[in-house]
DSSP file (Angstrom, degrees, kcal/mol; ACC not computed):
  #  RESIDUE AA STRUCTURE BP1 BP2  ACC     N-H-->O    O-->H-N    N-H-->O    O-->H-N    TCO  KAPPA ALPHA  PHI   PSI    X-CA   Y-CA   Z-CA
    1    1 A M              0   0    0      0, 0.0     2,-0.1     0, 0.0     0, 0.0   0.000 360.0 360.0 360.0 131.9    0.0    0.0    0.0
    2    2 A T     >  -     0   0    0      1,-0.1     4,-2.0     4,-0.0     3,-0.2  -0.416 360.0-110.0 -83.5 164.6    1.4    3.4   -0.9
    3    3 A S  H  > S+     0   0    0      1,-0.2     4,-2.3     2,-0.2     5,-0.2   0.838 119.8  58.5 -63.7 -30.9    1.2    6.4    1.4
    4    4 A G  H  > S+     0   0    0      2,-0.2     4,-2.2     1,-0.2    -1,-0.2   0.891 105.6  48.6 -63.6 -39.6   -1.4    7.9   -1.0
    5    5 A E  H  > S+     0   0    0      2,-0.2     4,-2.7    -3,-0.2    -2,-0.2   0.907 110.7  50.3 -67.1 -40.7   -3.6    4.9   -0.5
    6    6 A A  H  X S+     0   0    0     -4,-2.0     4,-2.2     1,-0.2    -2,-0.2   0.914 111.2  49.3 -62.9 -41.7   -3.3    5.1    3.3
    7    7 A S  H  X S+     0   0    0     -4,-2.3     4,-2.2     2,-0.2    -1,-0.2   0.904 110.8  49.7 -63.2 -42.1   -4.1    8.8    3.2
    8    8 A Y  H  X S+     0   0    0     -4,-2.2     4,-2.4     1,-0.2    -2,-0.2   0.935 110.1  50.4 -63.1 -45.8   -7.2    8.1    1.0
    9    9 A D  H  X S+     0   0    0     -4,-2.7     4,-2.3     1,-0.2    -1,-0.2   0.892 109.7  51.8 -59.1 -40.3   -8.4    5.4    3.4
   10   10 A G  H  X S+     0   0    0     -4,-2.2     4,-2.5     2,-0.2    -1,-0.2   0.892 109.5  48.7 -63.5 -41.0   -8.0    7.8    6.3
   11   11 A R  H  X S+     0   0    0     -4,-2.2     4,-2.7     2,-0.2    -2,-0.2   0.905 110.8  50.8 -66.2 -40.1  -10.0   10.4    4.6
   12   12 A M  H  X S+     0   0    0     -4,-2.4     4,-1.7     2,-0.2    -2,-0.2   0.908 111.5  47.7 -65.1 -40.4  -12.8    7.9    3.8
   13   13 A Q  H  X S+     0   0    0     -4,-2.3     4,-0.7     2,-0.2    -2,-0.2   0.926 113.0  48.5 -64.4 -43.8  -12.9    6.7    7.4
   14   14 A E  H >X S+     0   0    0     -4,-2.5     3,-1.0     1,-0.2     4,-0.5   0.909 109.0  53.7 -62.0 -42.2  -13.0   10.3    8.6
   15   15 A R  H >< S+     0   0    0     -4,-2.7     3,-0.7     1,-0.3    -1,-0.2   0.857 106.7  52.1 -61.4 -36.4  -15.8   11.2    6.2
   16   16 A R  H 3< S+     0   0    0     -4,-1.7    -1,-0.3     1,-0.2    -2,-0.2   0.621  90.0  78.7 -78.0 -13.0  -17.9    8.2    7.5
   17   17 A Q  H << S+     0   0    0     -3,-1.0     2,-0.6    -4,-0.7    -1,-0.2   0.813  92.4  54.7 -65.3 -29.1  -17.6    9.4   11.1
   18   18 A N  S << S-     0   0    0     -3,-0.7     2,-0.2    -4,-0.5    -1,-0.1  -0.926  84.9-133.5-112.7 119.7  -20.2   12.0   10.6
   19   19 A V        -     0   0    0     -2,-0.6    30,-0.5     1,-0.0     2,-0.4  -0.466  22.5-143.6 -66.2 135.1  -23.6   11.1    9.2
   20   20 A R        -     0   0    0     -2,-0.2   107,-2.5    28,-0.1     2,-0.3  -0.841  18.4-174.3-104.7 142.3  -24.7   13.4    6.4
   21   21 A V  B     -AB  47 126A   0     26,-2.6    26,-2.7    -2,-0.4   105,-0.2  -0.927  22.0-123.3-131.2 155.7  -28.3   14.5    5.9
   22   22 A R        -     0   0    0    103,-3.1    24,-0.2    -2,-0.3    23,-0.1  -0.785  33.5-110.1 -95.0 142.1  -30.2   16.6    3.3
   23   23 A P        -     0   0    0      0, 0.0     5,-0.2     0, 0.0    -1,-0.1  -0.316  32.1-136.6 -62.6 155.4  -32.2   19.6    4.4
   24   24 A A  B >   -I   27   0B   0      3,-1.3     3,-1.9     1,-0.1     5,-0.1  -0.863  17.7-117.1-114.4 151.0  -35.9   19.3    4.1
   25   25 A P  T 3  S+     0   0    0      0, 0.0     3,-0.3     0, 0.0    -1,-0.1   0.845 119.1  41.0 -54.9 -34.9  -38.4   21.9    2.7
   26   26 A D  T 3  S+     0   0    0      1,-0.2     2,-0.1    -3,-0.0     0, 0.0   0.328 116.8  50.4 -97.3   8.5  -40.0   22.2    6.1
   27   27 A Y  B <  S-I   24   0B   0     -3,-1.9    -3,-1.3     2,-0.0     2,-0.3  -0.598  83.5-168.1-141.3  74.6  -36.8   22.1    8.1
   28   28 A D        -     0   0    0     -3,-0.3     2,-0.6    -5,-0.2    -2,-0.0  -0.475  13.2-167.8 -79.0 128.4  -34.7   24.7    6.4
   29   29 A I        -     0   0    0     -2,-0.3     2,-0.4    46,-0.1    15,-0.2  -0.971  13.9-162.0-112.0 119.8  -31.0   25.0    7.0
   30   30 A R  E     -C   74   0A   0     44,-2.4    44,-2.9    -2,-0.6     2,-0.4  -0.874  11.6-177.5-110.6 134.7  -29.5   28.2    5.6
   31   31 A I  E     -CD  73  42A   0     11,-0.5    11,-3.0    -2,-0.4     2,-0.3  -0.997   8.4-176.3-126.8 130.9  -25.9   28.9    4.9
   32   32 A D  E     -CD  72  41A   0     40,-2.2    40,-2.8    -2,-0.4     2,-0.4  -0.922  12.9-157.4-128.3 157.6  -24.7   32.2    3.7
   33   33 A F  E     -CD  71  40A   0      7,-2.3     7,-3.1    -2,-0.3     2,-0.4  -0.996   9.2-164.4-132.6 136.1  -21.3   33.7    2.6
   34   34 A E  E     + D   0  39A   0     36,-0.6     2,-0.4    -2,-0.4     5,-0.2  -0.975  11.2 176.4-126.2 133.3  -20.5   37.4    2.5
   35   35 A E  E >   - D   0  38A   0      3,-3.0     3,-1.9    -2,-0.4     2,-0.3  -0.933  67.7 -46.2-136.4 112.9  -17.6   39.1    0.8
   36   36 A G  T 3  S-     0   0    0     -2,-0.4     0, 0.0     1,-0.3     0, 0.0  -0.511 123.8 -20.9  65.3-126.0  -17.5   42.9    1.0
   37   37 A V  T 3  S+     0   0    0     -2,-0.3     2,-0.5    -3,-0.1    -1,-0.3   0.445 120.1  93.6 -94.5  -0.8  -20.9   44.2    0.2
   38   38 A V  E <   -D   35   0A   0     -3,-1.9    -3,-3.0    21,-0.0     2,-0.4  -0.811  50.6-178.9 -98.9 129.9  -22.1   41.0   -1.6
   39   39 A K  E     -D   34   0A   0     -2,-0.5     2,-0.4    -5,-0.2    -5,-0.2  -0.994   5.2-166.9-128.0 130.8  -23.9   38.3    0.4
   40   40 A V  E     -D   33   0A   0     -7,-3.1    -7,-2.3    -2,-0.4     2,-0.6  -0.934  20.9-133.8-120.4 142.6  -25.0   35.0   -1.2
   41   41 A Q  E     -D   32   0A   0     -2,-0.4    -9,-0.2    -9,-0.2     2,-0.1  -0.842  34.7-136.5 -87.2 119.6  -27.4   32.4    0.1
   42   42 A C  E     -D   31   0A   0    -11,-3.0     2,-0.7    -2,-0.6   -11,-0.5  -0.455   9.3-119.1 -80.7 150.1  -25.6   29.1   -0.5
   43   43 A S        -     0   0    0     12,-0.5    12,-2.1    -2,-0.1     2,-0.5  -0.814  30.9-144.2 -88.1 114.9  -27.3   26.0   -1.9
   44   44 A V  E     + E   0  54A   0     -2,-0.7    10,-0.2   -15,-0.2     3,-0.1  -0.708  24.3 176.1 -88.2 121.7  -26.9   23.3    0.8
   45   45 A M  E     -     0   0A   0      8,-3.0     2,-0.3    -2,-0.5     9,-0.2   0.872  68.2 -17.2 -87.5 -46.1  -26.4   19.8   -0.5
   46   46 A D  E     - E   0  53A   0      7,-1.5     7,-3.1   -24,-0.2    -1,-0.4  -0.986  56.3-145.7-158.4 162.0  -25.9   18.1    2.8
   47   47 A V  E     +AE  21  52A   0    -26,-2.7   -26,-2.6    -2,-0.3     2,-0.3  -0.979  14.5 176.1-134.2 143.7  -25.1   18.8    6.4
   48   48 A A  E >   - E   0  51A   0      3,-2.8     3,-0.9    -2,-0.4   -28,-0.1  -0.896  47.4-102.0-136.4 168.0  -23.2   16.8    9.1
   49   49 A V  T 3  S+     0   0    0    -30,-0.5    65,-0.1    -2,-0.3    64,-0.1   0.839 123.5  43.7 -59.3 -31.8  -22.2   17.6   12.6
   50   50 A G  T 3  S-     0   0    0      1,-0.1    52,-2.9    63,-0.1     2,-0.3   0.493 126.2 -42.0 -95.5  -3.6  -18.7   18.4   11.4
   51   51 A G  E <   -EF  48 101A   0     -3,-0.9    -3,-2.8    50,-0.3     2,-0.3  -0.979  56.4 -88.6 171.8-160.1  -19.5   20.5    8.3
   52   52 A V  E     -EF  47 100A   0     48,-2.1    48,-2.9    -2,-0.3     2,-0.5  -0.993  14.6-137.2-148.7 147.6  -21.5   21.1    5.2
   53   53 A G  E     +EF  46  99A   0     -7,-3.1    -8,-3.0    -2,-0.3    -7,-1.5  -0.949  34.7 177.4-106.8 127.5  -21.6   20.2    1.5
   54   54 A L  E     -EF  44  98A   0     44,-2.2    44,-2.1    -2,-0.5     2,-0.5  -0.827  36.9-108.4-125.9 161.4  -22.5   23.2   -0.7
   55   55 A V  E     - F   0  97A   0    -12,-2.1   -12,-0.5    -2,-0.3    42,-0.3  -0.807  50.7-109.6 -83.0 131.6  -22.9   24.1   -4.4
   56   56 A V        -     0   0    0     40,-3.1    39,-3.0    -2,-0.5     2,-0.3  -0.446  33.1-152.6 -67.4 130.2  -19.9   26.3   -5.3
   57   57 A D    >>  -     0   0    0     37,-0.2     3,-1.5    -2,-0.2     4,-0.6  -0.723  26.0-114.6 -99.2 153.2  -20.9   29.9   -5.9
   58   58 A E  G >4 S+     0   0    0     -2,-0.3     3,-0.7     1,-0.3     4,-0.4   0.833 113.0  67.1 -52.8 -33.8  -19.0   32.3   -8.2
   59   59 A L  G 34 S+     0   0    0      1,-0.2    -1,-0.3     2,-0.1     3,-0.1   0.782 117.5  20.5 -63.6 -28.7  -18.1   34.4   -5.1
   60   60 A F  G X4 S+     0   0    0     -3,-1.5     3,-1.3     1,-0.1    -1,-0.2   0.175  87.6 110.4-126.7  19.9  -16.0   31.6   -3.6
   61   61 A A  T << S+     0   0    0     -3,-0.7    -2,-0.1    -4,-0.6    -3,-0.1   0.751  74.8  62.9 -64.1 -23.8  -15.1   29.5   -6.7
   62   62 A H  T 3  S+     0   0    0     -4,-0.4    -1,-0.2    -3,-0.1    -2,-0.1   0.638  80.1 106.0 -77.5 -14.0  -11.5   30.6   -6.4
   63   63 A L    <   -     0   0    0     -3,-1.3     2,-0.2     1,-0.1    29,-0.1  -0.369  57.2-153.5 -70.1 146.9  -11.0   29.1   -3.0
   64   64 A K    >   -     0   0    0      1,-0.1     3,-2.3    -2,-0.1    23,-0.3  -0.686  34.9 -69.9-114.8 166.9   -8.9   25.9   -2.8
   65   65 A S  T 3  S+     0   0    0      1,-0.3    23,-0.2    -2,-0.2    -1,-0.1  -0.363 123.4  28.9 -55.9 130.8   -8.7   23.0   -0.5
   66   66 A G  T 3  S+     0   0    0     21,-3.1    -1,-0.3     1,-0.4    22,-0.1   0.096  91.9 121.1 100.3 -21.4   -7.3   24.2    2.8
   67   67 A D    <   -     0   0    0     -3,-2.3    20,-3.4    19,-0.1    -1,-0.4  -0.367  53.6-138.5 -71.2 155.8   -8.6   27.8    2.4
   68   68 A S  E     + G   0  86A   0     18,-0.2     2,-0.3    -3,-0.1    18,-0.2  -0.842  21.1 176.7-116.6 154.7  -10.9   29.1    5.1
   69   69 A M  E     - G   0  85A   0     16,-2.5    16,-3.0    -2,-0.3     2,-0.5  -0.985  30.8-115.3-150.3 154.0  -14.1   31.2    4.9
   70   70 A T  E     - G   0  84A   0     -2,-0.3   -36,-0.6    14,-0.2     2,-0.4  -0.820  34.0-169.0 -94.6 128.2  -16.6   32.6    7.3
   71   71 A L  E     -CG  33  83A   0     12,-2.7    12,-2.4    -2,-0.5     2,-0.4  -0.903  19.4-134.9-117.0 145.0  -20.1   31.2    6.9
   72   72 A G  E     -CG  32  82A   0    -40,-2.8   -40,-2.2    -2,-0.4     2,-0.4  -0.841  24.9-161.8 -92.0 135.1  -23.4   32.3    8.4
   73   73 A V  E     -CG  31  81A   0      8,-3.5     8,-2.3    -2,-0.4     2,-0.5  -0.977  10.9-174.7-125.0 128.8  -25.4   29.4    9.7
   74   74 A E  E     +C   30   0A   0    -44,-2.9   -44,-2.4    -2,-0.4     6,-0.1  -0.974   7.9 179.6-126.1 118.0  -29.2   29.4   10.4
   75   75 A L    >   -     0   0    0     -2,-0.5     3,-1.9     3,-0.4   -46,-0.1  -0.875  40.5 -89.4-116.0 147.6  -30.8   26.4   11.9
   76   76 A P  T 3  S+     0   0    0      0, 0.0     3,-0.1     0, 0.0    -1,-0.0  -0.307 113.0   9.8 -55.6 132.5  -34.5   25.9   12.9
   77   77 A G  T 3  S+     0   0    0      1,-0.2     2,-0.3    -3,-0.0    -3,-0.0   0.618 114.5  92.1  75.0  13.1  -35.1   27.0   16.5
   78   78 A H  S <  S-     0   0    0     -3,-1.9    -3,-0.4    34,-0.0    -1,-0.2  -0.996  79.1-107.6-140.7 143.4  -31.6   28.6   16.8
   79   79 A E        -     0   0    0     -2,-0.3    -4,-0.2     1,-0.1    -6,-0.1  -0.377  46.7 -94.8 -67.8 147.1  -30.3   32.1   16.2
   80   80 A R        -     0   0    0     -6,-0.1     2,-0.3    -2,-0.1    -6,-0.2  -0.325  50.0-177.8 -58.3 140.8  -28.1   32.6   13.2
   81   81 A F  E     -G   73   0A   0     -8,-2.3    -8,-3.5    -3,-0.1     2,-0.4  -0.944  21.4-129.9-138.0 161.8  -24.4   32.4   14.0
   82   82 A E  E     +G   72   0A   0     -2,-0.3     2,-0.3   -10,-0.2   -10,-0.2  -0.894  28.0 173.0-112.4 144.9  -21.1   32.8   12.1
   83   83 A T  E     -G   71   0A   0    -12,-2.4   -12,-2.7    -2,-0.4     2,-0.4  -0.992  34.9-107.5-148.4 153.7  -18.3   30.3   12.1
   84   84 A L  E     -G   70   0A   0     -2,-0.3    19,-0.9   -14,-0.2    20,-0.6  -0.672  36.4-171.0 -81.6 133.1  -15.0   29.7   10.3
   85   85 A A  E     -GH  69 102A   0    -16,-3.0   -16,-2.5    -2,-0.4     2,-0.4  -0.980  12.1-145.4-126.9 138.2  -15.1   26.8    7.9
   86   86 A S  E     -GH  68 101A   0     15,-2.4    15,-2.9    -2,-0.4     2,-0.5  -0.874  24.3-115.7-106.9 138.8  -12.2   25.2    6.1
   87   87 A M  E     + H   0 100A   0    -20,-3.4   -21,-3.1    -2,-0.4    13,-0.2  -0.557  31.7 177.2 -71.7 119.0  -12.5   23.9    2.5
   88   88 A R  E     -     0   0A   0     11,-3.2     2,-0.3    -2,-0.5    -1,-0.2   0.845  69.7 -10.3 -89.4 -42.0  -11.9   20.2    2.5
   89   89 A Y  E     - H   0  99A   0     10,-1.4    10,-2.5   -25,-0.1    -1,-0.4  -0.986  63.3-179.5-153.0 156.2  -12.6   19.7   -1.2
   90   90 A T  E     - H   0  98A   0     -2,-0.3     8,-0.2     8,-0.2   -25,-0.1  -0.984  33.4-142.0-155.5 147.1  -13.9   21.7   -4.1
   91   91 A Q        -     0   0    0      6,-2.1     7,-0.1    -2,-0.3     3,-0.1   0.542  45.8-135.4 -84.3  -8.2  -14.6   21.2   -7.7
   92   92 A G        +     0   0    0      5,-0.3     2,-0.3     1,-0.1     6,-0.1   0.650  68.4  91.4  69.8  17.9  -13.4   24.8   -8.1
   93   93 A K  S >  S-     0   0    0      4,-0.2     3,-2.5   -33,-0.0   -37,-0.3  -0.999  85.8 -92.9-144.0 146.3  -16.1   26.1  -10.4
   94   94 A A  T 3  S+     0   0    0     -2,-0.3   -37,-0.2     1,-0.3     3,-0.1  -0.318 114.6  25.5 -56.6 132.5  -19.4   27.7  -10.0
   95   95 A G  T 3  S+     0   0    0    -39,-3.0    -1,-0.3     1,-0.3   -38,-0.1   0.230 101.3 108.6  93.5 -12.9  -22.1   25.1   -9.9
   96   96 A G  S <  S-     0   0    0     -3,-2.5   -40,-3.1   -40,-0.1    -1,-0.3  -0.096  72.4 -96.9 -80.5-172.5  -19.7   22.4   -8.7
   97   97 A R  E     +F   55   0A   0    -42,-0.3    -6,-2.1    -3,-0.1     2,-0.3  -0.764  35.4 179.6-107.9 154.4  -19.7   20.8   -5.2
   98   98 A C  E     -FH  54  90A   0    -44,-2.1   -44,-2.2    -2,-0.3     2,-0.4  -0.982  16.6-144.5-146.9 157.6  -17.5   21.6   -2.2
   99   99 A G  E     -FH  53  89A   0    -10,-2.5   -11,-3.2    -2,-0.3   -10,-1.4  -0.990  15.1-167.4-125.6 132.4  -17.2   20.3    1.3
  100  100 A L  E     -FH  52  87A   0    -48,-2.9   -48,-2.1    -2,-0.4     2,-0.4  -0.939  11.1-142.9-123.2 141.9  -16.4   22.5    4.3
  101  101 A H  E     -FH  51  86A   0    -15,-2.9   -15,-2.4    -2,-0.4     2,-0.8  -0.877   8.9-142.4-105.3 131.7  -15.4   21.5    7.8
  102  102 A F  E     + H   0  85A   0    -52,-2.9     3,-0.2    -2,-0.4   -17,-0.2  -0.832  31.5 162.7 -90.8 107.8  -16.6   23.5   10.9
  103  103 A G        +     0   0    0    -19,-0.9    -1,-0.1    -2,-0.8   -18,-0.1   0.498  64.7  48.1-105.6  -4.9  -13.6   23.5   13.2
  104  104 A Q        +     0   0    0    -20,-0.6     2,-0.2     2,-0.0    -1,-0.1  -0.101  69.4 145.6-131.3  38.6  -14.4   26.2   15.6
  105  105 A L        -     0   0    0     -3,-0.2     2,-0.1   -22,-0.1   -22,-0.1  -0.512  46.1-125.7 -75.7 142.6  -18.0   25.7   16.8
  106  106 A T     >  -     0   0    0     -2,-0.2     4,-2.7     1,-0.1     5,-0.2  -0.358  32.0-104.0 -73.7 167.6  -18.9   26.6   20.3
  107  107 A S  H  > S+     0   0    0      1,-0.2     4,-2.3     2,-0.2     5,-0.2   0.878 124.2  51.8 -63.3 -36.1  -20.6   23.9   22.4
  108  108 A E  H  > S+     0   0    0      2,-0.2     4,-2.2     1,-0.2    -1,-0.2   0.916 111.6  45.8 -65.4 -43.4  -24.0   25.6   21.9
  109  109 A Q  H  > S+     0   0    0      2,-0.2     4,-2.4     1,-0.2    -2,-0.2   0.899 112.3  51.4 -65.9 -41.0  -23.5   25.8   18.1
  110  110 A Q  H  X S+     0   0    0     -4,-2.7     4,-2.5     2,-0.2    -2,-0.2   0.904 110.3  49.3 -62.0 -42.5  -22.3   22.1   18.1
  111  111 A T  H  X S+     0   0    0     -4,-2.3     4,-2.4     2,-0.2    -2,-0.2   0.915 110.6  49.8 -63.8 -43.9  -25.4   21.1   20.0
  112  112 A A  H  X S+     0   0    0     -4,-2.2     4,-2.1     2,-0.2    -2,-0.2   0.906 112.6  47.3 -62.3 -42.0  -27.7   23.0   17.7
  113  113 A L  H  X S+     0   0    0     -4,-2.4     4,-2.5     2,-0.2    -2,-0.2   0.900 111.0  51.8 -66.4 -41.1  -26.1   21.4   14.6
  114  114 A S  H  X S+     0   0    0     -4,-2.5     4,-2.6     1,-0.2    -2,-0.2   0.901 109.4  50.3 -61.2 -41.8  -26.3   17.9   16.2
  115  115 A R  H  X S+     0   0    0     -4,-2.4     4,-2.7     2,-0.2    -1,-0.2   0.913 110.6  49.3 -63.0 -42.8  -30.0   18.5   16.9
  116  116 A A  H  X S+     0   0    0     -4,-2.1     4,-2.2     2,-0.2    -2,-0.2   0.925 112.9  46.4 -63.3 -45.2  -30.6   19.5   13.3
  117  117 A V  H  X S+     0   0    0     -4,-2.5     4,-2.3     2,-0.2    -2,-0.2   0.922 113.6  49.4 -63.9 -43.9  -28.8   16.5   11.9
  118  118 A S  H  X S+     0   0    0     -4,-2.6     4,-2.5     2,-0.2    -2,-0.2   0.913 110.1  51.0 -61.5 -43.9  -30.6   14.1   14.3
  119  119 A E  H  X S+     0   0    0     -4,-2.7     4,-1.3     1,-0.2    -1,-0.2   0.932 113.6  43.7 -59.5 -47.2  -34.0   15.6   13.4
  120  120 A L  H  <>S+     0   0    0     -4,-2.2     5,-2.5     1,-0.2     4,-0.3   0.849 111.8  54.0 -69.3 -33.6  -33.4   15.2    9.7
  121  121 A L  H ><5S+     0   0    0     -4,-2.3     3,-1.4     1,-0.2     5,-0.3   0.914 106.6  51.7 -65.4 -42.9  -31.9   11.7   10.2
  122  122 A E  H 3<5S+     0   0    0     -4,-2.5    -1,-0.2     1,-0.3    -2,-0.2   0.826 107.0  54.6 -61.5 -31.7  -35.1   10.7   12.1
  123  123 A R  T 3<5S-     0   0    0     -4,-1.3    -1,-0.3    -5,-0.2    -2,-0.2   0.498 122.3-107.6 -81.6  -3.7  -37.1   11.9    9.1
  124  124 A G  T < 5S+     0   0    0     -3,-1.4    -3,-0.2    -4,-0.3    -2,-0.1   0.795  77.4 132.8  85.7  29.0  -35.2    9.7    6.8
  125  125 A H      < +     0   0    0     -5,-2.5  -103,-3.1    -6,-0.1    -4,-0.2   0.027  26.0 140.2-101.5  27.0  -33.1   12.4    5.0
  126  126 A S  B      B   21   0A   0     -5,-0.3  -105,-0.3  -105,-0.2  -107,-0.0  -0.348 360.0 360.0 -69.7 153.7  -29.7   10.7    5.3
  127  127 A V              0   0    0   -107,-2.5  -106,-0.1    -2,-0.0    -1,-0.1   0.433 360.0 360.0 -88.1 360.0  -27.4   10.9    2.3
């Protein structure tokens, strides 16, 4: 096994640690990104306790894996909050997919995200 294969296996294991769910029309999870005076509502593909999968917007299509960005997060029954997210992967073009990791959530934010994921999982919205 090469070191590249070991690294890939590690990423796959890490990815499976967090169950991913899709937002539901009646349980809306909103993610926004702001740069200067421009603010965009992101299209959320899936959510996990550790991060989010989004459709890449033109505003952040230039970001690469490892780059960070501040996202606004709005969950049902919880006040909007902002958090730093690091780009785990990206297709690097508007309309593509990207995955971001939330590495600096407060315990309250982590609990709110866990509740949202659990609620959607109970409803059968797992990815």
